[in-house]
N, C-alpha and C positions, 0 to 999 in steps of 0.2 A: 800422762794421759793414756788411758788404755787404748790399744789398737782395736778399732771397731771390727776389723776383719777377723780378730781372734775371739770376739764375743760369741759365746754359744747361745743359741736360741732354740725354742720349740714352737712349732706352728700347728695349731689345732683348729678344726672347724666343728662347731657345735650347732645342734638344731633343737628347736623346742616348739611346742604348740600350746595353745590355750583355748579353752572352750567357754561359751556363755550362751544363754538363751538369745536367739536373734531377735532384733527389734525392727527389722526391715525385710519386707517381702517384695521382690521384684517380679511382676507378672507380665508375661508376653502374650498379648491378645491379638489375634489376626481377624480381619474381616475379609470375607471372600464371597463375591456375588457372581453367579453365572446367569446370564440373561441372553436373550436372542439378539438384542441390539446393544451397541456400545454405549449409547446414551443411557439406556435403562440400567445397564450394569454399573455404570459410573454413579448415576443418581442414587440407586439403591444402596451401593456401598457407602456413599456419603451419609445416607439416612441411618444406616446401621451403625456407622461410626459415631454419629451424633448421639444416638440412643445409648450406646455403650458409655460414651463420655459422660452423658447426663446421669446414668446410673452410678458411675463412680463418684461424681460430685455429690450425689445424694448421701453417700456414705462418708463424706468429709474428705475425699481425696482432693488435694489442692491442685490448681492448674499447673503449678511448677512440677508436679509429680506425674503428669500425663504427657507423654511425648509421642507424636505421630511420625512414622518413618516408612519408607519402602512403598510409596504409592505406585501402583502398577496397573496398567490396562492392556490386555493382550487378547488376540483372537484365540479361540479354542478350535484346533484343527483336528479333523478326522480323515481317515484314509478310506476311500471306496475303490474296490477293485474295478479296474478299467477306466476309472475317472480321475484317480489321483487324490490330492488333498483338497478338502473343502472346509470352509469356515462353518462350524456348527453353532457358534455363538461367541460370546465375549465374556471374559473374566476380569473383573476389577477387584483389586485387593489392596489392603493397607495394613500396617502394623502399629499397634499401640504398645508402648513400654510404660508400665504403671508401677509406681512405688507405693506400697501400702505400709503405712507406719503404725497402724493399730492392728497388731497381730491377732487380737481376739476377734476382730471383725473380718479376718481373711476369708473364712468360709462363706460368710454372708455376701462379701464383695464379689467373689467368684460366681455365686449363684445369681446375683443381680446382673452381672455381665452376660451370663449365658441367657438369662431370661430376656434381657434387652436386645441382644443381637439375634436371638433365635437360631435358625438353621444356618445363618450366614457367619456365625462367630466361630473362631478356632482358638483353643487354648494351646499355646505352643511351649509352655514350660513355666516353672517357678524356680526362683533362686532365693536362698536365705542369706541374710547378711546383717550388717550393723550400720546404723545411721552414723555413728562415730566409732571408728575402729581403734582409736588411740589407746583406750584402757586395756582392751583385750590384747592388742599388739604389744603393749608394754610388758604384759605378763609372759607372752610368747618369747620376747627378747630376753627376759630374765631367765626363763627356762633354757634358752639356747646358750646364754653365758654360763650358767651352772653346768651344762653338759660339756662345754669346752673346757671349763676350769677343772672339772673332775678328770677328764682325759689328760689334760696337761700335767696335773699332779701325778698321775700314774706314770706318764712317760718320764717325768723328772726323776721319780723314785727309781725307775728302771735304769736311768742313766747315772745313778748315785749322785743326784744333784737336787737342788730345791728351786722353786720358782722365784724369779726376781721381778723386776719391774715389767709392766706391760709396754711393749715396743710399739705395737700398732693394733688397731681394731678396724675391721671392715665387715660391713653387713653384706651378705650375699643373697641374691634372689633365689628363692626356692623353685625347684622344677614344678611345672604346672601339674596339679593333681585334680582329682574329681571335684567338680563344683558342688557344694552342698545344696541339695534339692529338698524341698518340703515333701513330706510323706502324705500321700492322699489315701483316704479311706472312704469306701462307699458304704453308707448305712443302708442295709437292705430294706428296712421298713419304710424309711422316708425317701429312699432312692436319691439321697443327697450326697455330696462330697464334703468331707471335712478335712481341714489341714492340720496335721500334727507337726508342729514346728521343731520339737526336740531341741538339740543344741547345734550350733555352728562353731567351727574352729578356724583359727588363724595360725599360721606358722611363721617362724623366723629362723634365719641361719646367720651365724657370725663366725668370722675367722679372726683368731687372736694370736699374736706373736708375743711370747714371754722370753725374757732373758733366763738363762740357766745359771745358777750359782753353785759353786762347788761346796 
């Protein structure tokens, strides 16, 4: 039986990416109301949130794809010389995270949200992604494997050896990179915003250990 300590190996980490048109847009919508009284601020923020949610549902966004978070009511303080801080009013805010699954309707959904919320609505960002990442991730993993195998073949050749059996395989987390964001374009004539989805990508990294054969 061969002594395992004498077995020569080569360890290589490969990375790969795969792109596809996204089929999921995650929209972050804020509602922020400034009013003289705390009750008015809270009530108006609730009214605006209901209006925004209603507009989303009119475009077929399911209840499960609308999530409310970050409810906050706070005083708005101002500084006056010689008097110190004074309460100038109150701000009530909340956040909606919305998943839009019909990419073709994204521009219309955003316009409906802005119209429903009026001056109290805030668009905090868009992210592109996939409702099911498995197919794209599988292609990224295949690309990562091919990258690792090519490098391992080269190292084996440099060592006057050939690749033997695979000893171990470990998937490695990729370092966080830029989040793919939908591109916004303003049409001057219509003064509207359109979403150009383009492509989104997923990455994979794999570390593989091969035996080296003489």
